[in-house]
Phi, psi and omega in degrees: 000112189268338182278148179287129179291136181251341181264142178303323181297319180294319179296318179297318180295316180298316180293326175299321177295320179297313180298317180299318180296316180293319181297321177297321182286329178273352177073029179063030185281174176298333179300321179295313182294328184278318191248336184259316183302322182288352181292134177247120178286126177270314175210143179238093181247164181293336182251331183219132174243123179252127184235138179256133180233162186297327188200165174301332176301320177298316181301313181297316182294317180297320178297321184281328191240329190232004184297315178302320180294320179294318178299316181297317180294320178293322179298318180292323182282322185262345183062029176218179177244076185283154168287152180243126179240127178260140174237125181268127177291326190254130175281136179262008179290158184293325181260113179243121181298141180301323184292339184271357182288126178255176179303131181096000176083017181252148178267136184270123180284149177281127182263148178296147182300334182282000183236072181289152175298161184297332181276001175076007183238099183279344186284326184213068179294137182272086183231019185299324182291330178288324181301320181263007181062029181264139177272123188293338183273349181270086184239170176296327182297332182260005179265124181274122184263135177215182180302331185285339185227009187299317181293315179298318179297315180297319179296319180293321177297319179297318179296319180295327180282326181224068182298136179085352182246310182266119172056073179235111005275164171251126182242120181245128178231157180166170182293170180292139174081020182256357175114010181296313181296320178302316181294322177300311179296323179297319177300309181301314181295321180293319179297315181293330178293321180273332180225082185302336182270359181293147176265105183243132182223125172256135179207142173281154179297328178297314180292321175305316179295314182296319179293324177295316179301315179299316183295325177292316181297327185252018177054046182233034181295330179295321177294320178300314180293321178300318182296312188272339184264004179247008180280159175268327178223121178248123182245110184251122182258139175058059184295342179298344181295335182276004179302130178081354181261095189297316182295320180294318179295322177299311182296318180293323180301311182288325175297315179301312181299316182294319180293315181295319179295333178269009180061036173264148187277138174234129176234131186231142173239157178202171179271353181219162175293159184307320184294340182258005180281111181285143175062024169255130186300145182300326182294332176283313181298325179294326178287325175298317181289343180292333178265212179263127175251121180223157184240163170243122181262175179294134183290147177281177185301315182298320179293319178297320177297320179295322178297315179295319180296318178297318179293322178294324179295334181274347184251133179301332181270358186298332181292345182275001181268114180294158181298322182291333176288318177299318180296319179300312181296314182296328182282329184273324180258106193248342191232015180207112182292326178299316177295322180300308180288325178298320178297318179295318179298317179297319180295316178297321179295317179299314180299320182287314184289324182267357180054046180240153176287137180282122184233171176299321180296318178296319179297322178301318180295318180293322182296338179299337180276352186238338185237128178283142178294150180285149175296156185302323185294342177252025178291153179300328179295320179293320178298316178301317181296317181293318179294316180299319180293320182292325182261004176059047174231165180279144179302322182291337178292328179292335180264359182273194186256359180296141183238019177293156184300327182293339180251321185298316181294312176302324179297318179293323177296319179298318178298316180299316181293319178297322181292323186265341183250356177226175176263017178294141178278168175302321180298314182293321179296315178298321179295322182287328182260062172083020178070034181281155180290151182297332178293330176296318180294317179299318178296318180298316180297318180294322180295319179297317179301314181294320178297321180296332181286328187252345184239103183296318180298317179295318179299318178297322180295316180294317179295327175295322177295320178297316179298319179298316181291320184280341181265355182288000000 
């Protein structure tokens, strides 16, 4: 497209093509979210492309690492070889006037009159989420609450309602893909909604480190400190990244102290509790422990189903996903919400692109990219054999239709063991044991759990079966 787009819709579409091209080449990595997503296109012309970035640090980093990729994507979208001009919103000088501070602690650069924002409104551009690096769609309204994250969610809501007063600092830990980053963005978005003038800043520990290195190299540490020590809410993601980095830990320690003493809110996430963070100084971990430390655990089946249902509601194709397919995905992917949603997105894309109905068989094929196969010793056939031997019945009887107590109870135990020792779904277990409905399997598992609570001998027998299977 050789002509300069004049309509905001055309500019938005072109920039969307540029982002899509770069994201594909970067593989959807953290680099894209950190360095490419925050770019705001000011004008997209055949001869000149003007792009706005948060700071001069961004300009330097893009020139060193991503400029060829950016040029290639613009060339493909515009069908020309335009010059690229970067404009930094934030001044890196040591002295920053108070009046120039924008939401998120960044200074807004004056743009030339010939370069209007894409929305056509130079008087009040809506870029507050970019200033603080906040993603606008990651809100409390879109966060699915369950037993695994209820406490963390409640703490984050309290912090968003009373920043600097409730739980300062707030430390959230948990495995990758469980929703820690979503909660950080939700806090920031909620604070800005109630206090639009608040300075809210989200940053990964990696980026915090890179900006510190840049400021040291260019003798701009005062500007770095000014930026981070004047915020109202500081949201630091993956703090374990600063482990072993003494200068970064020193800078963060003094930044943390100054913010806390000024009653400004600090929220930190990590993959482990403070006491288990290796190579993090004791003075930092003690300060983390001084506030509220809460975790996010792996979501249960009901929460995973709710997450999938919520994701389907947001997608036009979501209504085409049958309930048994959602149950299969939720049952097989248990410990990573990103994988859970990624599997659903891949399934929706296949159904749409291939114009095929989404089925359990299609879901099985997609799940192979997300779930590792179980080792042979925990195969369903081995579980059936061990249970049949322990209860003195034939393995084929467990898969048959007899419902006598001598067969029904061992069959329920086999279902319980398959559910807990393999990644088989309720649907798959029912199919293996005589084509039974998944609700039958769910009932059997619940019955075994209840029997184990009240019958010590039965509980010992089941635990003995587990030990036999796991020690083989």
